[in-house]
N, C-alpha and C positions, 0 to 999 in steps of 0.2 A: 718465306725465306728465299724461295727460288726467284721471286721478282725483286726483292728489296735488299738482300744481304750482299755486301760488297765482296765478300770472300767467294760466295757461290758464283757471282758474276765475274770474278777474276779468273777462277780456276776451272770450274765445271762448266758454267755458262749454259749448257743445254740439258734440260731435264731428261732428255732421251739418250744422253750419253751412256753407253753400255754399262760401265762399272757402277756409276751412280744409280742407274735404274735397277740393276741387280741387287744393290744394297738396300734400296727402298723396298723392293719386293720381298727381300729376306726379313725385314722388320715387319712388314705387313703379315707375313706368315706367322711370325712369333706372336703377334697381337691376336690373330685369329685363334691360336692355340691356347692363349691365356684367357680362358672363359671368365675367370674371376676378376679380371682387370687388375689383379694385384701388382703386376709389374709394368703397367701402362706407362707411368712416369719415367721408368728406366728406359723403355724403348724410345720414348720421345727425346730423352737426353742422349741416348746413343746416336740418334739422328743428328743432333746438334754437334756432337763430338766429331762426326764425319766431316763437318765444315771447318774443323780446326781453327776455331775462334774461341778463346777462353773467356771472352767478355759476354758471350751470348748464353742464355739460360732459360729454363722453364721451370716454374715452381707452382705447387698447388697452394690454395688458400689454407692457412694453418688455423686449426680450431683446437685450442688447448682444452683439456678437461679440467674442470674446477674440482680439485681433489679435496677441498674442504667442504664440498657440497655432496651430501650422501645421495641426493636425488640425481645429481649430474653423474656421479660415479656409477650408480646403479644403471642409469640410462646407457652409459658407455659399455658396461658389461654385457648388455643385451644387444649391442650394435653388431652389425655384420663385420665391421672392421676388427673388433676385438675377438669375435667368435671365430673368425677365419685365420687368426694368428696360430701358427703351428705350435704344438706342444709335444715334447717328448719325455718319456720316463727316463730318469737318470739316477745314478747312484754315485755320489761324490767320491766315495772310497775307490770304486772301480775306475773312475776317471783319473784320479791321482795315480793309481797303480799303473794304468795304461800309459800316462805321460812319463812316468819314471822309467818305463821300459824302452822309451825311444832313444836311439843313439844320437839322433840329430833332429830335434823336434821342429826347428825353424818356425813355421807358422803356428803350429799347435801349441796350446798352453792355456794357462788361466790368466785372465786379464781383469782389470778393474778400471773404473773411471777415476780421475783425480779427486772428484768430490765423494767418492765411495758410495755413490748411489747404486751402481751396478757392479756385480762380479759375474763373469761369464767363463765358461769353458769353451774354447775354440778347438774343435776336433774334426777329423775327416768324417764326412757324412754325405756321400755323393747321391745327387738326384739329377734331373735334367737341367736344373737351374743353378746348382751349386756343387762345389767340391768340399767345402767346409761349412760347418754351422756353428754360430756363436750362441750357446745355450745358457740361459740364466741360471746361475747357481744361488745368487742372493740378490734381492732388490729392496731398496729403501722406499720405493713407491709401490702402492697397491695395484697400480695399473699394469705391472709386470710381475709374473709369478714364476717360481722355479720351474724349469722345463720349457718355458717359452723360448722360441728362437728369436734372438734380438737382432742378429744380422747373418747374412750368408755371403760367402766368398766363392767366386768362380775364377779359376786360373785361365787367363786368355792366352798367355804365352810365358816364356821364361822370365819376363820382366814386367808383366802387367797383370793386374787382378781387377775383376769386377767386384765391387762391394755394394751389396744391397742392405742398407741400414734402416731399421725400423725405429722411428722416433718415439718420444714419450707417449704420444697419442696413437701409436702403432701405424702412422702413415709412413710411406716409403721415402727414403732419400737414397739416391744412387750416385756413385762416383767410381772413377777408375783410379787405381793406386799403383804407383811404381813399386815393383817387387825386388827387394834386395835380400837375397838369401843370407848374406853375412850379418845383416843388421836389420831384421824385419821389424817394422813399426806400423801400428794402426793409429792414425791421428785421433786424439781424444781418448786413447786407452793406454794403460801401462801394463806390461807383462810382469806378473809377479811370480810365476812358476811355469816351467823350470827356467831359471835364470840363464841367459845366453853367456857363453864363455867369452865372447868378444863384445859384450855390452859396453856402450860408450862410457868413458870415465867423466865425460863432460856433463854438467848440469846447466843448461842454458838459462840465463836470467830472463824473466818475463818483464822486467822493468822496461818502460818505453825508452829510457836513456840510461846508460851506465858508463862509467869511466874508471880506468885503473891504470897503474904503471906495472907492466909485467916484469920489467927489469930496468936497469939504469938506462938502456938504449931504446926501449919500446913502450910507446903509449898505446892504449887500447880503448876504443869506444864502441858501444853497440847501440843500435837504434832498432827497435822492434816494430815501429810504425812511422810513416810520414803523414799520417792523417792530419788534416787541417785543424782539428781540435787541439792538436799539440804544438801548434806553430809557436806560440808565445813561450811555452816551456822549453822547447828545443832551442829557440833562439837564445834564451838566457843560459841554457846549459852549454851551448857552444862557446859563448863569450867567456864563461867561467873556466873552461878547461883549455882554451887556446894558448895561454901562457905556458902551460905544462907541455902541450904538444910541440910547441916551438923549441923546446929544450932537448927533444929526443930525435935520434937518428931515424927511427922507424915509427910508423904509425899503422896500426891495424884497425880497419873499419869493419865491423861485423854486422851484416844486415840479414842474417839468417832469420827466417820466419817473419820478415817484414813484408806485409801485403800491400804496401804502397800508400798512396794518398796524394799529397801535393808535392810537385817537383820542387817548389820553393823551399821545402823543409830539408833539403840537403845542400842547397846552394852555398851556405856559409862555409862548407868544407872544400868547395871547388878550388879556391886559391891554393890550398895544400896539395891538391890533386893535379890540376891542369899544368901542362908545360907548353901549351900552344892553343890555337883556335879550335873550337869544337863545332863540328858541322852537324846540323839537324836534318832529319828526314822530311820529305815533302808529304803532306797529308792531302788525300783526295776525298772529296764528297761524292757519294753515289746519288745522282739526281734521279729520283723516281717520284711519281705522284704521291705514294704513301709516305716516303721520307720527307717530302715537302710538307705534307699535312702534319706530320709529327713535329717538325720544327715550328710550324705555325702554332700548334697547340702550346708548345713550350714558350714561344714568344708571347702569346696571349696570357699564359699563366704568370710569367715574369712581369708583364705589364700591369696585370691586375693587382699585384702585391708588391708595390715599390718599397713598402716598409720592411719586407723580407729580403728582396732581391736587389734593392737599390733603385734609384730613380731611372737609371739608364741600363739596368740589368737586362732588359729585353733585347738590347743590342748584341748580346751574346749569340742570339739566334737569328735576328732579322736579316743582317747582311748575307748570311749563308743561305737562308731561305730564298731571298731575292736572287742570289746568284744561281741557285738551282732552277728557279722559275724561268730564268732567261736562257737556259741551255736546253739542248735536245734531251728528251726523256731517256732514261736508262743508259746514261753515259757518265764517265768520271770527269770531274773538274777539280783543279787545285782549290783547296780550302782558303789558302792565303796566296802565297806566291808559287809560281811553278819552279822556282829555283830554291835549292836548300838554304836555310837560314844559317847564320854563323854567330856564335857567341865567343867573345874574347874576354877571358878572365885575366886579371892581373896576377900572374903567378907569384906565390910567396917565395922569397929567396931565403936560403939557409935550410935549417931543419924543418920538417922531416925530409931526408934525402930519398927515401923510398916508402911507398904506401902499398899495403896489401888490403884487398877487399875480400872478405869471406862471405860467401852466400850459398844458399841451397835452393831446392825446387820451390820453397815457399817464399822466395823473393819474387815479387810480382809488381807489375804496372809501374808506378813511380819509382819503386826500388830498382826496376830494370832500366828506367831512364838514367839513374845514376851510373849504371854499368855502361850504358851506351856512351855517356859523356866521358867516362874514365878510359874508354878504349883509345882516346886520342892522346893520352898522356904517356910519356916515355918512362915515367918512374913508378907506374902502377903495375902490380901483379894481381891477377884475380885468382882466387882459390876456392875450391869446393866441388860443386856439381852443377849441372845445367839448371838455370833459373826456371821460374814457373812458366814462362812463355805467354805473358799477357802483353804482347808487344805490337801486334799487327793491326788492330782495329780500335775504334773508339766511338764516342758520342752515342751512348746506349739509349734506346727508346723502349718503352713498354707498351704492350697491347694485351687485352684480355681475350683469351681464346673462347670458342663456343662452349667448352666444358668448364669454364670459370678459372682456368689456370692463367698465370701471368707469363707471357713470353717476352723476353728481352732480346732485342737484336741491335746490331751496330750499323752505323750509317757512314762511317769513314774508314779509310784504309791508309796505312803507311806504305809507301812505295817499296822501301828496302827492308825496313824492320819486320815486316810481316813474314819474312823468311824464317824468323825465329819464333813466330807465334806457335804455341803448342809444344814445340820441341825445346824451347828455352835457349838462353845465351850460354854457350860453353865457356868455362873458365880457362885461363892459360894453364893452370895446374889443377888437375883432378886430385882430390884426396884419396889415396889408396884405401881399399877396403880394410886393410890391416891396421890402419890408423884409427884409434878410438877417440883421440882428442885433436880436433881441427885447429885449435888455437896454438897448441904446442907444435903441431906440424908446420903451421904458418911461420912461427918464430924461427924455427930451424931453416926454413926456406929463405926468409929474409936475410939471415946471417950468412947464407951461402953466396950472396951476390957481392 
């Protein structure tokens, strides 16, 4: 990463830089104290987080347990992975009584997964590695028993939590979670007790595309993904609802929980959004021997499978590889032009007069590309919270580490957009914590203009 990551070589540059060196040494100390290697993956991910690039990652090879095989399950029960999983004695009645006694439980409570496989009690239980423990109350899988600790939470500061989640096969997954005291949520879990007094009244649709008329003046569409596999469906959906959109004064575009995909999957909406030219950021390649080698492997892969990638698919990689080969190693060069590109959409005349885009921290990558393009419009208001911050780097490559994990690193940087990587793109209007329904809030906001 020190040699090949564009972010490290833009911001830190020197492995002996004092702050960076102190951070690495602190991680090494934690690793030495973790004799069991239980948290090793978490420390490696903490290192990657330091580089502030949401597209990089490291993951272990996943080995599921065949639960329909008695021999496989018995083998798993004898494994060090299973035997090292912490287990606590618990009494459900005592836990419920304790939770009822809390005046402001915030994080603590009883949670379940949407598929009802797990029910856990999340309660304070401080050790060196955690402040809270998620203890299994009930499990539909024999791989997890009541009393097992399914996950641990460590409070980093007033707005950030470290979450150590143990998967079905008891392997570790680590993430950092933004902490909102007013409306605390754990992705993938539903709090069932005690209910929060300010719990959201909204139930977000999980449909990839949905459309409705909120009132006589306001059309509403939501897209939960821009993935390429939905291109045909989205194209048909846009065409079907455009006549209704053009009759309404306001349009609300809801891209909460949209993890991105293809930029082309929002382009049909741009005539309703754009009021002038859209300027695009310059992308730089970081030319290193390893990055050149990675591009060469991708070129060869595409070349060897024209039936999959197309006859000329390898040209996605070859020009960039050749460009890096011709430049001085360990320098940045423009991937295409050194000047920002410009797109000119033909703006739609008439309704909608104003467009609101609602997004949250789960809006990422291509979803954020929509936000960048919308910034150039005079009739767009953005509403919500900071986006995910997958904006600064790209062209992800993989390599296998000596321990068998897969390390993903990026090879390009955006010159200006990377200022929003990790922190996210701020909206023009943050939704106040007191507001439990973002759509209703946005409707009121639109009517105030």
